[in-house]
N, C-alpha and C positions, 0 to 999 in steps of 0.2 A: 803619386804612387798608388798602388792598389790597396783597397781596404780589406785586409786579411784578418779573419777572426782568430784570436789567440787560441792555440790548442787544436786548430783545424788541420786537416790533411794538407791544405794549401800552404799553411805556415811551415809544416814539416818539410814539404817539397822545396820551398824557397830556401830554407835554412840548409838543406842538403845540397841544393844547387850552389849556394854560396861557398860551402865547404869544397865542392868540386872545383870551383873557379880558383879558390885559394891553393888547392893542390896543384892545379895546372901552373900557376905562377911559381910555386915552389919547385916544380920539376924543371922549369927553365933555368934556375940558378943552382940546382943540386941534382946530382946524378942518382943518388940513392936516398931512400928513406929508411930509417932504422926500424927494426921490428917493434921496439918499444913505442916509437912514435906512431907506427901503423896501428898497433893494438889500441893505443890511446884514442886515435881518431875513430877507429871502429866502435869502441865503447861509447864515445861521445855521440856518434851518429845514431847508434841504437837508442841511447837515452833521449835524443831529440825525437826519434820516430815513436818512442813509447808515449809521447804526449797525447796520442789519439788511441782510443781503445781498439779500434779496428786494426791498426798497424801493430799494436802491442800483442794482440792475439795471434796475428800472423807470424810475428817474430818468435813468440813462444813455441808455436807449432814447428817452425823451421829449426829452432834449436833442439827441440825434442827429436825431430827426424835425424839431425846430425848426430846427436848423442846415441841414437839407436844404431847408426851406421858404425860408430866407433866401438 
């Protein structure tokens, strides 16, 4: 396997890719995902992405932009 540094962008991308693969498998056996499960997955994905400062800053900027639009 690849030698991925803990907390690196590569680690974040691999984890998010694995989440995507799990969602694809879930879709094969389930037609709908609950709002609660989707929110939980989104929060988890954001927490994974926040492991790197660069991604964390980008997420903060995006959330601020969304809040301004609301």
